[in-house]
N, C-alpha and C positions, 0 to 999 in steps of 0.2 A: 562099623563104627565101634571103636573100643569103649570100654567102661569109662576111661578118663575123659575122653571127648564127650561122651554122653553126659557126664556130670557137668562138664564146662559149658555145653550147649543147652542144658536143661532149662535155664531162665528163658531161652528164646522159644520154647515150645509153643506158648500161646500165640506168638507172632506168626510162627510157621503155620499154625492151625487157621488163623484168620486169613492169611495169604492163600492157603489151600482152598478154604470155603469161598473166598472171592473169586478164585479161578473156576470152581464148580459153578458158581452162579453166573459168571460171565459166559461159560460154555453153554448153559442152559438157555440163557437169553438169546444168544446167537442162533441156537437151534430153532427156537420159537419164531424169531424174526424171519428166518429163511423157511418156514414151514409152508409147503405148497398150498395146503388147505387154508391156512390163514391169508395167504396172498389172494387166493381165489375169492374168499369171503370179502376181503377188503375191496377187490375190484368189483364184485357184484353189488356191494353196498354203494360204491360210488357210482355205478351205472344206474341203480335204482334211484338214487338221489338226483342224478341228472335227468332221468325220465320224468320225475316228479317236479322238476324245475327248482330243486332246492340248492343245486350248485351249477356254476356255468361250465361251458365246454372247457374253458381254460382250466378250471379247477379240477375237472374230470381228467384232463391230459396230465396235469401236475400230479394227481394221485396215481395215475397209471405209471408215470415215470418214477415217482417215489417207490412203488411196489417193485418195479424192475430194478432199481438201484439196490434196494433192500435185499432182494434175491441174489444179486451179484455180489453183495457184501461190500459195497462202497462205503467208505467212512462218512459219518455225519448223516446217515439216513436211518439211524435207529430211532424211530418215533414210536411212542407207546401205543 
């Protein structure tokens, strides 16, 4: 990139910085959502809740499916 184009594009630097930061945050969230340890903890918590009769068998199955979908990276499955 030349000096002239750097001067012309300088006002866009904050926008590029925000976009770059957003991409880093998105990557980190996706990594955390697909973390096998987190998936295992979620499944164990759901099974424990089922054993203690805090959730139904349907809710347990739904949780298991949500974890599998999240691990596969299916859209719309990113729950906090």
